[in-house]
A tleap script that builds the chain and sets N, CA, C and O, in Angstrom:
source leaprc.protein.ff14SB
mol = sequence {
  NMET ILE ASP ARG ILE LEU ARG ARG PRO GLU
  VAL GLU GLU ALA VAL GLY LEU SER ARG ALA
  THR LEU TYR ARG MET ILE GLU ARG GLY ASP
  PHE PRO ARG PRO THR LYS LEU GLY GLU ARG
  ALA VAL GLY TRP ARG GLU SER ALA VAL GLU
  VAL TRP LEU HIE ARG ARG SER LEU GLU THR
  ASN ALA SER GLU GLY CLYS
}
set mol.1.N position { 19.364 -9.204 -17.255 }
set mol.1.CA position { 18.142 -9.647 -16.698 }
set mol.1.C position { 17.073 -8.756 -17.210 }
set mol.1.O position { 17.209 -7.532 -17.203 }
set mol.2.N position { 15.955 -9.384 -17.676 }
set mol.2.CA position { 14.772 -8.652 -18.214 }
set mol.2.C position { 13.826 -8.220 -17.132 }
set mol.2.O position { 13.442 -9.023 -16.282 }
set mol.3.N position { 13.425 -6.900 -17.150 }
set mol.3.CA position { 12.544 -6.478 -16.194 }
set mol.3.C position { 11.121 -6.599 -16.606 }
set mol.3.O position { 10.610 -5.835 -17.425 }
set mol.4.N position { 10.487 -7.584 -16.016 }
set mol.4.CA position { 9.067 -7.883 -16.275 }
set mol.4.C position { 8.162 -6.696 -16.074 }
set mol.4.O position { 8.451 -5.863 -15.215 }
set mol.5.N position { 7.074 -6.571 -16.825 }
set mol.5.CA position { 5.951 -5.603 -16.553 }
set mol.5.C position { 4.925 -6.376 -15.892 }
set mol.5.O position { 4.469 -7.414 -16.372 }
set mol.6.N position { 4.537 -5.843 -14.722 }
set mol.6.CA position { 3.475 -6.422 -13.884 }
set mol.6.C position { 2.167 -5.619 -14.140 }
set mol.6.O position { 2.121 -4.393 -14.040 }
set mol.7.N position { 1.133 -6.383 -14.469 }
set mol.7.CA position { -0.174 -5.693 -14.593 }
set mol.7.C position { -0.831 -5.487 -13.224 }
set mol.7.O position { -0.455 -6.141 -12.251 }
set mol.8.N position { -1.774 -4.615 -13.151 }
set mol.8.CA position { -2.397 -4.243 -11.904 }
set mol.8.C position { -2.781 -5.371 -10.979 }
set mol.8.O position { -2.425 -5.316 -9.802 }
set mol.9.N position { -3.474 -6.377 -11.426 }
set mol.9.CA position { -3.801 -7.527 -10.473 }
set mol.9.C position { -2.571 -8.093 -9.820 }
set mol.9.O position { -2.602 -8.392 -8.626 }
set mol.10.N position { -1.520 -8.248 -10.529 }
set mol.10.CA position { -0.204 -8.793 -10.009 }
set mol.10.C position { 0.389 -7.851 -8.987 }
set mol.10.O position { 0.905 -8.287 -7.957 }
set mol.11.N position { 0.319 -6.552 -9.268 }
set mol.11.CA position { 0.867 -5.562 -8.330 }
set mol.11.C position { -0.009 -5.598 -6.976 }
set mol.11.O position { 0.529 -5.648 -5.870 }
set mol.12.N position { -1.328 -5.570 -7.149 }
set mol.12.CA position { -2.187 -5.633 -6.019 }
set mol.12.C position { -1.800 -6.846 -5.084 }
set mol.12.O position { -1.649 -6.711 -3.870 }
set mol.13.N position { -1.653 -8.030 -5.749 }
set mol.13.CA position { -1.408 -9.235 -5.006 }
set mol.13.C position { 0.025 -9.078 -4.384 }
set mol.13.O position { 0.180 -9.434 -3.216 }
set mol.14.N position { 1.021 -8.596 -5.053 }
set mol.14.CA position { 2.378 -8.479 -4.535 }
set mol.14.C position { 2.453 -7.576 -3.369 }
set mol.14.O position { 3.188 -7.903 -2.437 }
set mol.15.N position { 1.742 -6.418 -3.311 }
set mol.15.CA position { 1.867 -5.420 -2.324 }
set mol.15.C position { 0.761 -5.552 -1.242 }
set mol.15.O position { 0.895 -5.058 -0.122 }
set mol.16.N position { -0.302 -6.220 -1.618 }
set mol.16.CA position { -1.395 -6.411 -0.658 }
set mol.16.C position { -2.259 -5.242 -0.486 }
set mol.16.O position { -2.835 -5.049 0.584 }
set mol.17.N position { -2.387 -4.396 -1.559 }
set mol.17.CA position { -3.154 -3.197 -1.501 }
set mol.17.C position { -4.246 -3.271 -2.624 }
set mol.17.O position { -4.055 -3.944 -3.637 }
set mol.18.N position { -5.290 -2.624 -2.431 }
set mol.18.CA position { -6.414 -2.512 -3.372 }
set mol.18.C position { -6.042 -1.565 -4.512 }
set mol.18.O position { -5.056 -0.833 -4.437 }
set mol.19.N position { -6.849 -1.596 -5.561 }
set mol.19.CA position { -6.620 -0.615 -6.618 }
set mol.19.C position { -6.786 0.776 -6.228 }
set mol.19.O position { -6.005 1.630 -6.646 }
set mol.20.N position { -7.822 1.077 -5.400 }
set mol.20.CA position { -8.079 2.440 -4.958 }
set mol.20.C position { -6.895 2.930 -4.140 }
set mol.20.O position { -6.364 4.026 -4.321 }
set mol.21.N position { -6.533 2.074 -3.258 }
set mol.21.CA position { -5.259 2.510 -2.322 }
set mol.21.C position { -4.065 2.753 -3.182 }
set mol.21.O position { -3.325 3.713 -2.965 }
set mol.22.N position { -3.847 1.851 -4.218 }
set mol.22.CA position { -2.648 2.078 -5.027 }
set mol.22.C position { -2.675 3.388 -5.765 }
set mol.22.O position { -1.676 4.108 -5.798 }
set mol.23.N position { -3.780 3.701 -6.344 }
set mol.23.CA position { -3.921 4.973 -7.101 }
set mol.23.C position { -3.882 6.217 -6.214 }
set mol.23.O position { -3.425 7.276 -6.645 }
set mol.24.N position { -4.378 6.084 -4.938 }
set mol.24.CA position { -4.245 7.237 -4.048 }
set mol.24.C position { -2.720 7.460 -3.659 }
set mol.24.O position { -2.205 8.578 -3.630 }
set mol.25.N position { -2.061 6.292 -3.366 }
set mol.25.CA position { -0.661 6.413 -3.180 }
set mol.25.C position { 0.133 6.969 -4.317 }
set mol.25.O position { 1.072 7.734 -4.099 }
set mol.26.N position { -0.214 6.609 -5.525 }
set mol.26.CA position { 0.494 7.133 -6.728 }
set mol.26.C position { 0.272 8.632 -6.765 }
set mol.26.O position { 1.221 9.393 -6.953 }
set mol.27.N position { -0.973 9.072 -6.588 }
set mol.27.CA position { -1.225 10.567 -6.584 }
set mol.27.C position { -0.418 11.322 -5.517 }
set mol.27.O position { -0.009 12.466 -5.717 }
set mol.28.N position { -0.206 10.659 -4.399 }
set mol.28.CA position { 0.557 11.289 -3.282 }
set mol.28.C position { 2.101 11.198 -3.525 }
set mol.28.O position { 2.897 11.843 -2.842 }
set mol.29.N position { 2.471 10.374 -4.520 }
set mol.29.CA position { 3.894 10.106 -4.680 }
set mol.29.C position { 4.439 9.082 -3.871 }
set mol.29.O position { 5.663 9.028 -3.753 }
set mol.30.N position { 3.652 8.194 -3.248 }
set mol.30.CA position { 4.090 7.202 -2.316 }
set mol.30.C position { 4.200 5.824 -2.964 }
set mol.30.O position { 4.499 4.850 -2.273 }
set mol.31.N position { 3.963 5.717 -4.285 }
set mol.31.CA position { 4.078 4.454 -4.986 }
set mol.31.C position { 4.459 4.789 -6.417 }
set mol.31.O position { 4.011 5.790 -6.977 }
set mol.32.N position { 5.309 3.922 -7.011 }
set mol.32.CA position { 5.768 4.231 -8.420 }
set mol.32.C position { 4.585 4.382 -9.337 }
set mol.32.O position { 3.563 3.705 -9.227 }
set mol.33.N position { 4.787 5.335 -10.272 }
set mol.33.CA position { 3.747 5.608 -11.339 }
set mol.33.C position { 3.883 4.399 -12.356 }
set mol.33.O position { 4.963 3.864 -12.610 }
set mol.34.N position { 2.736 4.050 -12.879 }
set mol.34.CA position { 2.728 2.927 -13.901 }
set mol.34.C position { 3.227 3.516 -15.228 }
set mol.34.O position { 3.295 4.722 -15.462 }
set mol.35.N position { 3.558 2.555 -16.049 }
set mol.35.CA position { 3.913 2.816 -17.457 }
set mol.35.C position { 2.714 2.551 -18.366 }
set mol.35.O position { 2.081 1.499 -18.273 }
set mol.36.N position { 2.418 3.458 -19.200 }
set mol.36.CA position { 1.272 3.267 -20.113 }
set mol.36.C position { 1.578 2.258 -21.102 }
set mol.36.O position { 2.628 2.399 -21.729 }
set mol.37.N position { 0.812 1.228 -21.356 }
set mol.37.CA position { 1.123 0.215 -22.223 }
set mol.37.C position { 0.291 0.253 -23.451 }
set mol.37.O position { 0.669 -0.266 -24.501 }
set mol.38.N position { -0.878 0.887 -23.315 }
set mol.38.CA position { -1.843 1.029 -24.451 }
set mol.38.C position { -2.819 2.060 -24.032 }
set mol.38.O position { -2.620 2.807 -23.074 }
set mol.39.N position { -3.923 2.082 -24.806 }
set mol.39.CA position { -4.939 3.080 -24.526 }
set mol.39.C position { -5.602 2.949 -23.153 }
set mol.39.O position { -5.904 3.931 -22.474 }
set mol.40.N position { -5.817 1.649 -22.773 }
set mol.40.CA position { -6.473 1.380 -21.470 }
set mol.40.C position { -5.654 0.391 -20.645 }
set mol.40.O position { -6.247 -0.317 -19.832 }
set mol.41.N position { -4.342 0.294 -20.797 }
set mol.41.CA position { -3.511 -0.621 -20.117 }
set mol.41.C position { -2.304 0.039 -19.575 }
set mol.41.O position { -1.643 0.815 -20.266 }
set mol.42.N position { -1.997 -0.257 -18.334 }
set mol.42.CA position { -0.837 0.242 -17.636 }
set mol.42.C position { -0.103 -1.050 -17.036 }
set mol.42.O position { -0.668 -2.139 -16.939 }
set mol.43.N position { 1.141 -0.822 -16.668 }
set mol.43.CA position { 1.807 -1.844 -15.929 }
set mol.43.C position { 3.008 -1.204 -15.152 }
set mol.43.O position { 3.397 -0.071 -15.438 }
set mol.44.N position { 3.570 -1.934 -14.191 }
set mol.44.CA position { 4.646 -1.439 -13.448 }
set mol.44.C position { 5.867 -2.361 -13.705 }
set mol.44.O position { 5.742 -3.577 -13.850 }
set mol.45.N position { 6.979 -1.752 -13.750 }
set mol.45.CA position { 8.236 -2.545 -13.786 }
set mol.45.C position { 8.423 -3.354 -12.492 }
set mol.45.O position { 8.306 -2.835 -11.382 }
set mol.46.N position { 8.696 -4.547 -12.671 }
set mol.46.CA position { 8.747 -5.478 -11.512 }
set mol.46.C position { 9.909 -4.874 -10.510 }
set mol.46.O position { 9.760 -4.851 -9.288 }
set mol.47.N position { 10.979 -4.433 -11.124 }
set mol.47.CA position { 12.014 -3.862 -10.214 }
set mol.47.C position { 11.573 -2.710 -9.338 }
set mol.47.O position { 11.962 -2.580 -8.178 }
set mol.48.N position { 10.708 -1.847 -9.970 }
set mol.48.CA position { 10.213 -0.627 -9.127 }
set mol.48.C position { 9.297 -1.116 -8.020 }
set mol.48.O position { 9.261 -0.505 -6.952 }
set mol.49.N position { 8.587 -2.150 -8.226 }
set mol.49.CA position { 7.637 -2.664 -7.175 }
set mol.49.C position { 8.549 -3.314 -6.103 }
set mol.49.O position { 8.344 -3.088 -4.911 }
set mol.50.N position { 9.529 -4.099 -6.512 }
set mol.50.CA position { 10.415 -4.689 -5.579 }
set mol.50.C position { 11.193 -3.717 -4.696 }
set mol.50.O position { 11.369 -3.924 -3.496 }
set mol.51.N position { 11.676 -2.589 -5.385 }
set mol.51.CA position { 12.313 -1.508 -4.613 }
set mol.51.C position { 11.362 -0.920 -3.525 }
set mol.51.O position { 11.698 -0.703 -2.361 }
set mol.52.N position { 10.129 -0.690 -4.061 }
set mol.52.CA position { 9.101 -0.083 -3.115 }
set mol.52.C position { 8.893 -1.033 -1.919 }
set mol.52.O position { 8.941 -0.586 -0.773 }
set mol.53.N position { 8.669 -2.302 -2.163 }
set mol.53.CA position { 8.558 -3.276 -1.119 }
set mol.53.C position { 9.688 -3.311 -0.216 }
set mol.53.O position { 9.483 -3.359 0.997 }
set mol.54.N position { 10.955 -3.291 -0.728 }
set mol.54.CA position { 12.142 -3.284 0.128 }
set mol.54.C position { 12.274 -2.032 1.020 }
set mol.54.O position { 12.656 -2.125 2.187 }
set mol.55.N position { 11.959 -0.895 0.460 }
set mol.55.CA position { 11.954 0.373 1.207 }
set mol.55.C position { 10.911 0.387 2.267 }
set mol.55.O position { 11.133 0.853 3.385 }
set mol.56.N position { 9.815 -0.107 1.925 }
set mol.56.CA position { 8.595 -0.237 2.889 }
set mol.56.C position { 9.012 -1.066 4.040 }
set mol.56.O position { 8.720 -0.706 5.180 }
set mol.57.N position { 9.678 -2.157 3.818 }
set mol.57.CA position { 10.063 -3.156 4.899 }
set mol.57.C position { 11.104 -2.472 5.811 }
set mol.57.O position { 11.040 -2.610 7.033 }
set mol.58.N position { 12.083 -1.719 5.202 }
set mol.58.CA position { 13.120 -1.045 5.984 }
set mol.58.C position { 12.411 0.036 6.814 }
set mol.58.O position { 12.740 0.145 7.995 }
set mol.59.N position { 11.499 0.819 6.320 }
set mol.59.CA position { 10.715 1.841 7.101 }
set mol.59.C position { 9.987 1.204 8.212 }
set mol.59.O position { 9.975 1.752 9.314 }
set mol.60.N position { 9.345 0.026 7.996 }
set mol.60.CA position { 8.605 -0.596 8.973 }
set mol.60.C position { 9.572 -1.125 10.138 }
set mol.60.O position { 9.287 -1.002 11.330 }
set mol.61.N position { 10.648 -1.677 9.708 }
set mol.61.CA position { 11.610 -2.162 10.682 }
set mol.61.C position { 12.222 -1.021 11.487 }
set mol.61.O position { 12.446 -1.163 12.689 }
set mol.62.N position { 12.501 0.138 10.820 }
set mol.62.CA position { 13.127 1.306 11.554 }
set mol.62.C position { 12.086 1.786 12.592 }
set mol.62.O position { 12.450 2.094 13.727 }
set mol.63.N position { 10.807 1.849 12.211 }
set mol.63.CA position { 9.827 2.399 13.027 }
set mol.63.C position { 9.499 1.473 14.238 }
set mol.63.O position { 8.986 1.909 15.269 }
set mol.64.N position { 9.838 0.130 14.040 }
set mol.64.CA position { 9.549 -0.773 15.146 }
set mol.64.C position { 10.928 -0.993 15.933 }
set mol.64.O position { 11.006 -1.831 16.832 }
set mol.65.N position { 11.966 -0.229 15.562 }
set mol.65.CA position { 13.227 -0.343 16.348 }
set mol.65.C position { 13.919 -1.577 16.084 }
set mol.65.O position { 14.642 -2.045 16.963 }
set mol.66.N position { 13.773 -2.204 14.891 }
set mol.66.CA position { 14.579 -3.476 14.598 }
set mol.66.C position { 15.807 -3.166 13.879 }
set mol.66.O position { 16.580 -4.069 13.560 }
savepdb mol mol.pdb
quit
């Protein structure tokens, strides 16, 4: 299976966070770092974003006692 590269707008839509929030979370180590694609372009591996979403849902469920 090929791991797609997601550009920032796709990532924002998938995780429901703004650009500023994404970059703050990256700096804190709370979100996967992007891969540099060019001089002014970055992207995230789709699998890394999916893993982050899955872990986030597990954390939410655990904190809610589910």
